N, C-alpha and C positions, 0 to 999 in steps of 0.2 A: 504493499500500500503506500510506502514511501514513494514509490515512483509515480504518483497517483498527481495528475496536475492540479493544484486546487486554488490557484489565481491564473491570470491569464490565459482564461481558458477561450476558446473559438468564440464561443458565444458572446463571450465578454469582450471581446477585442473587437467583433463586429459590431454591438452595441457602441462601445467607446468611440469607435471609429465615426458613425452616423452622429453621434451628440457631439463630437469634435466639430465636425464639417459642418453641423447646423451652426455652431457658433458658442456652444455650450462649454463653461469650464468647471473640473470638476476635481475633485480630489480621490488618490487611489487609495483602496487597503487601510483605511483610517481604525484605528482601532475603537470600539464599541466602547460609550462611557459606561463606568462598572465592571466592564469586561476587557482587560487589555488584552488577553491571549486571544481574542473573536476580532475581525475586521468587516468594516463595510465593504464592500465589492468597488461601488460608484458611491461618493459622497457629496453632497452640495452642503457645505457644512456652514455657511452664511444662511441657507434658509433652512435647514435642519431638514435635509432630504436624504435617504438612505436607500439604496436601489442593489438590491442583491439577486443574482443570477444563480439558480440552484441546479444542480444536475438531477436529473431523474433518477437516477439509480440510488446516491447517495442520499437524497432528502425526502425519499417518498412520494414521487409524482404519482397522483391518483390513475393517470392515463397510461403511465410506460414503467412504475417501478416493478422489479422484479426480485423475488426472494430466492439466493442460491439454495439447493439442496444440500451440497456439502457443508457440514459445519452449520446446519441449519439454525441453532437456537442461539449460536455465537453471532451469525450474523443479524438474526432477528433484533439481538439486545443492541447490537453497535446502531443499526438504521433507525431501530425506536429512540434511540440518545439523541442520534443526529436530529429526528423532528423535535423531541421535546427542546434540544437545545436551541433549535431554530424559533420556537412559540417563545421561549423564555428571553433570547435576542431583541426579537419582534417587541414583547410586552415592556421590557427595558428601556428601548429608545423611545417606544409611545410615551411611556413613562416621564421621561426626560422632554417631552414635547417635540420629536423627531417624525416625519412622516416616512411610513416604510414601505416601499415597493418591493413585491417580491414577484420574481418573473422563471419559469421553468425554462431550461435551456432550449428544448424544441421549441417553443414560440418565436416567432419571425423577430428577427433582431432589428428591423423597418418598423414594427407596430411597437415593439417594448420601446425603441426609442421615442418614437412620435406619443408614446403614452408618459414617457420620462418628462420629454420636453414641455407637453402639457401641464403637468403637475408643478414643474418649475415656473410656467409662464403665470400661471393660477400664484403660486408663492409671491413670484414678483411684485402680480399687481395689488397685494395684498398691504405689502410694504409701505 
């Protein structure tokens, strides 16, 4: 598992390219307040917007997640911990006043970028 890419995945890079091309500036892999070992994939710190691009296997996508048959109990526990960690992170950020956007890796990068851009624009007009 140490060889699994945890950041700068191809869906993440595609979304970042689209956001940057449309003029949005963001920060990468910012620590989650209160959880220094967890990071936000794409952060707009001034607007308090956190964007996560979750892998279907690792984060339990309802459409595409699979469960390995070998060592099934260990994998079940691991993947369930990932899901609960995601929920805890979302709750922590929301309690701190952040807007949390979560997307699956199978979602269209252009659709994700458009949705993120809309939320960013809404936050900027509120200021």
